[in-house]
N, C-alpha and C positions, 0 to 999 in steps of 0.2 A: 854801795854794798847792801845797805839795809833796804833800799828800793827793790833790788832783785830778790832778796830773801823774803820780803813781804809778799811778793808775787808767788813765790814757791809755796807759801803757806796758805794760799787761797784754796778754797774747796773746788773740787773738779766741777767745771761747768762746760758741758759740750757745746753750748750755744756761743760761748766766748772762749775759744781754745787758746791755751798758752803754748806757744811754739818757740823752740830754741833753735838757732841756726849757727853753723860754723863752716869754715872751709879748711881743706887740708891739701897742700901740694903733694903730688905723688910722682915718683920717678918710675918710668916704665923700663923694665929690664928684659932682654932676650937672652937665650942660652947660646953660648959660643960652641958648646958641644952637646949633642943629644944626651939627655939624662938616661941613666940605666934604669930600667923598669923595676918596680917593687917585686919582691919575691916573698913567699911565705916566711914569716918570722924575721923579715928584714925590711928596711926602709928604702925609699928611692934614693939613688945616688946622683948628685948633681956636681958639675965642675965648679971650681971656685971662680973661674973667669966668666964674665958675662958681657953682654952688649947693651950699651946705653941707647934707649930708643926715645929719648926726650922726656918731657914732663907734662903734667896736666893738673887740673884742680878738681877736687871732689867737694861738692856741696852737700851738706846734710841738714835736713829739717826734721826735728823730732818733737812730738807732743808727749811729754813725759808721762802724764797721767792718763792720756788716751791710748797709749800703747801703739802709736802709729808713727812711722817715719817715712821720709822720701829722700832718696839719694840720687844725685845727678853728677855726671862727669863732663867737664868742659875743657877745651884746649887751653883756655885762658881764664884769668880771674879779674877781668876788667869791670868797670862800672856797669857796662851794658850787660855783661854776663850775670852780675848780681841782680840787675833790674829784671831780666828775663826770668830768673829763678823766682823772684818775688811775685811776678805776674802769674806764674804757674801756681804758686802757693795760694794766691787770692782767687784766681779764676777756675782752677782745676781741683786743687786739694780741698778748698773750703769755699765753694761757689755760693753757698746759701748763708754764709755768716756775714753779719754786718760789722763785726769787729774781731780782729785777731791781735792778741797780745804777743808781740815779737821780741824775744830776748836775743841779743847778739853783742859781739865786741864792737869797738868803735873804729874799725878799719876805715880808711878814708873813702872806700867805695860803698860802704854800708850807710848810705844816706839817701834821703828822699830825692835829693837833687839828681841822683843817678837815674831815677825813673824818667826824669825830663830829658836825659841824654838819650834814652832808648825809645821813648814813645811821645806822641803829640801831647801837648799840655792837658787837654780834657781827659785823655786816658790815664796819663800819669797821675793826675789829681784824683781820679776815681779810685785808683789802686791805693794811693796814699791815705785817702779818707777811711779806709778799712783797717789801717794799721795803727796800733798803739805801741810805739817802740820804746824799749827800755835797754839802755846800753850798760854792759858791765864796766866797772871802773878801770882806769889804766892800771896795768899789771894785775888785773883781777879776772883774767879770762877763766880761771878755775871755777868761777861762779856760773859759768855757762854749762848747762847740763848737756848741750850738744857735744862738748868735749868728752864727756863720759861715753856717749854713743860712738864717737869717733874711735875711742880707745877699744871699745868692744869690736867695732868693725875691723880695726887693725889686727887684733888677736885672732878673730874668727875667719877673716877673709883675705887680708892683705899681707900677712907675714910669709910671703913667698914671692917669686918672680912672676910678674904678669907682663907680657911682651908688647901689647898694643892696647890702644884705647877702646877698641871694639870688644876685645875679650874682657877688659876691665869692666865695661858697662854690663856685659852679660853676667859676670861673677857677682857684681854688686846688686844687680836686679834680683838674682836668686837669693842672695843674703837678705835683702830688704823684704822680699816676699815671705821668707821663713820667719823673720822677726815679727812681721805684721800678723802673720797667721797665728802666731803664738801670743799675740798681744803683749809683747815684752814691754813692761812699764819700768820706769825709773823712779824710785821713791827717794826723794831728797830729804835728808835728815837734819842738816845744819840750819838752825833757826836764828832769828835776830837776837833773841835773848842769849843764846849760846855765844854768838859773835861778840856781844858786849862783855862777856866774861873771858872767853878764850883769846880774843884779839884786842884786849883792853889797851894794849900799847899803841894801837892805831888811832885811838880816840884822844881828843884834846883833854888836857888836865885842867880842872877848875878848882881853885882853892876855896876855902871857907870864907863866907862873907860876914861871919859873926863879928860884932864889934865895930863894923864900918858904919 
């Protein structure tokens, strides 16, 4: 926990971006009955019944202090999918950076070994050498700022029925562009010193050594 909190207390350095990533499963729903259109002074009416159109996975990368994020939608959340997203992060999002500090949870696919499943060893190693990975502790995913971004995304874009993956990609691209144009930053407030006080029960207890 303190490792992650120390990273969040670092001063903003655009040459070494701190990027948080997370994934979110998403259920695609279609309408069984055509919704009634909105009218002046009234909301759109939709039927309680819906059609299940399968699931997909949303990947989000956010640089909290830089105010930029990238969102991608994939049909699966395999090791290869994560590896391809990391390659995009390194080669497209930050092509001129020598190091990227990456914060994420310890899902089994979130490992450098996944790069070797997707790419030849020289390319996998080239990508890996640009990453400084820091994992949130087990049961500590709340420390991942990308979860905050996912919550914002859910409220602003996903709290409705979206019937297919192509439409979902269009909607999320529009949401991403709007957030980036407004340079929406996330200011993390919880510090290591506060953790030692507010979460004191998580720390080992040491008795006095006087008289020993």
